[in-house]
Structure formats: C-alpha cells, structure tokens
C-alpha positions as CSV (number, residue, x, y, z in Angstrom):
1,X,30.4,-27.0,95.7
2,X,30.2,-29.5,92.8
3,X,32.0,-29.0,89.6
4,X,29.5,-28.2,86.8
5,X,31.7,-29.9,84.2
6,X,31.6,-33.2,86.2
7,X,27.8,-32.9,86.6
8,X,27.4,-32.2,82.9
9,X,29.5,-35.2,81.9
10,X,27.7,-37.4,84.5
11,X,24.2,-36.5,83.2
12,X,25.3,-36.8,79.6
13,X,26.7,-40.3,80.3
14,X,23.4,-41.2,82.0
15,X,21.5,-39.9,79.0
16,X,23.5,-42.2,76.8
17,X,23.0,-45.2,79.1
18,X,19.2,-44.4,79.2
19,X,19.2,-44.2,75.4
20,X,20.9,-47.5,75.0
21,X,18.5,-49.3,77.4
22,X,16.1,-47.7,75.8
23,X,14.4,-45.5,78.3
24,X,13.4,-42.3,76.4
25,X,11.8,-40.5,79.3
26,X,14.9,-40.9,81.5
27,X,17.1,-40.0,78.5
28,X,15.3,-36.7,78.0
29,X,15.4,-35.8,81.7
30,X,19.1,-36.5,81.9
31,X,19.5,-34.4,78.8
32,X,17.8,-31.5,80.5
33,X,20.0,-31.9,83.5
34,X,23.1,-32.2,81.3
35,X,22.1,-29.1,79.4
36,X,21.5,-27.1,82.5
37,X,24.9,-28.0,83.9
38,X,26.5,-27.3,80.5
39,X,25.2,-23.8,80.7
40,X,26.5,-23.4,84.2
41,X,29.9,-24.7,83.1
42,X,30.0,-22.4,80.0
43,X,29.6,-25.2,77.5
44,X,26.8,-23.7,75.4
45,X,27.4,-25.9,72.4
46,X,26.8,-29.0,74.7
47,X,23.6,-27.3,76.0
48,X,22.3,-26.7,72.5
49,X,23.2,-30.3,71.5
50,X,21.1,-31.5,74.5
51,X,18.2,-29.3,73.4
52,X,18.4,-30.4,69.8
53,X,18.3,-34.1,70.9
54,X,15.3,-33.5,73.1
55,X,13.4,-31.5,70.5
56,X,14.1,-34.1,67.8
57,X,12.1,-36.6,69.8
58,X,9.5,-34.3,71.4
59,X,8.4,-31.3,69.4
60,X,6.1,-30.2,72.3
61,X,8.8,-30.1,75.0
62,X,8.9,-27.0,77.2
63,X,12.3,-26.1,75.6
64,X,10.5,-25.2,72.3
65,X,9.2,-22.1,74.1
66,X,12.7,-20.6,74.2
67,X,15.2,-19.8,71.5
68,X,18.0,-21.5,73.3
69,X,18.8,-23.5,76.5
70,X,20.3,-20.4,78.3
71,X,17.1,-18.5,77.4
72,X,15.0,-21.2,79.0
73,X,17.2,-21.1,82.2
74,X,16.8,-17.3,82.4
75,X,13.0,-17.5,82.1
76,X,11.5,-17.1,85.6
77,X,8.3,-18.9,84.5
78,X,10.4,-22.1,83.9
79,X,12.3,-22.0,87.2
80,X,9.9,-24.4,88.9
81,X,10.0,-26.8,86.0
82,X,13.7,-27.0,86.1
83,X,13.5,-27.6,89.9
84,X,11.5,-30.7,89.3
85,X,14.5,-32.3,87.6
86,X,16.5,-32.0,90.8
87,X,14.1,-34.4,92.5
88,X,14.3,-36.7,89.5
89,X,18.1,-37.1,89.9
90,X,20.5,-35.2,92.1
91,X,24.2,-35.0,91.3
92,X,24.9,-37.5,94.1
93,X,22.3,-39.9,92.7
94,X,23.9,-39.5,89.3
95,X,27.3,-40.5,90.7
96,X,25.7,-43.6,92.3
97,X,23.9,-44.6,89.1
98,X,27.1,-44.4,87.2
99,X,28.9,-46.6,89.7
100,X,26.0,-49.1,89.5
101,X,26.4,-49.2,85.7
102,X,30.2,-49.6,86.0
103,X,30.7,-46.3,84.2
104,X,31.9,-43.8,86.9
105,X,33.8,-40.7,85.9
106,X,37.3,-41.0,87.1
107,X,38.1,-37.3,86.5
108,X,37.2,-34.4,84.2
109,X,39.0,-34.7,80.9
110,X,41.0,-31.7,79.7
111,X,38.2,-30.7,77.3
112,X,35.0,-31.5,79.1
113,X,32.8,-30.1,76.3
114,X,34.2,-32.5,73.7
115,X,33.8,-35.4,76.1
116,X,30.2,-34.5,76.7
117,X,29.6,-34.2,72.9
118,X,31.2,-37.7,72.5
119,X,28.8,-39.1,75.2
120,X,25.9,-37.7,73.2
121,X,27.1,-38.7,69.8
122,X,25.1,-41.9,69.6
123,X,21.8,-40.4,70.7
124,X,20.5,-39.3,67.3
125,X,19.8,-36.2,65.3
126,X,22.7,-33.8,64.8
C-alpha cells in the first residue's frame, strides 16, 4: 500500500511543475490529487491550501459545492468525479513524471505537511 504522504508530496510537486510550465489544467488536476492524498494522510491544512489554489483560478470548480476538501471527499455524489482523476495520473505515473522532470522524491521529510506547503508556495493566492 502506498504512503499517502509520499503521494501528497508527489502530486504537490507535479502541481508546481505544471504551474511553472504553465499548464493550468494539469496544475488543477494535480492539486485535486494532492488534496485528496493530503486528506488521507491527515494533512487537512494542505488539502485546504490545494482547494484555495484551485478556487482562486476557477470559481466554478466542483469543489465550490462543498465547505471543505474533506466534505467533498465524503460526498457520494462526487465519488465518480474523484475517480476520473485516477485515470488522469496514477501514483505510479506521478513517480515516473517526477523522474522524467529530474525531481524525484528521495524520501518523505520529517514534516510532510510543511514540505507540501512549500511545494505549493509559488502557485499563487494564499
């Protein structure tokens, strides 16, 4: 079973890379994946940062229909929507993309939440 902290960091890093390219659609998809993994890892502040970044650029995003990222994950009506993101980029694909971009994760830092927030720092609205 994969480590949700590693997945959170991987997707956050890919969101940053997509932002730098710029590739806004990819950036937002990676932010959704990072936010979901952040919730699973217990890093709710990271999930909310992902949500805020998405909503700052897209006021009509499906996440506006929920009060928080965890609320969106608990909503059965959104389950199939979240499933579409798995076909966009699996964890294994994320690892491969990071290697291709010469930015693989060597290990999970002691404070994965702070590391994820640092990855997201350059993406915009706070």
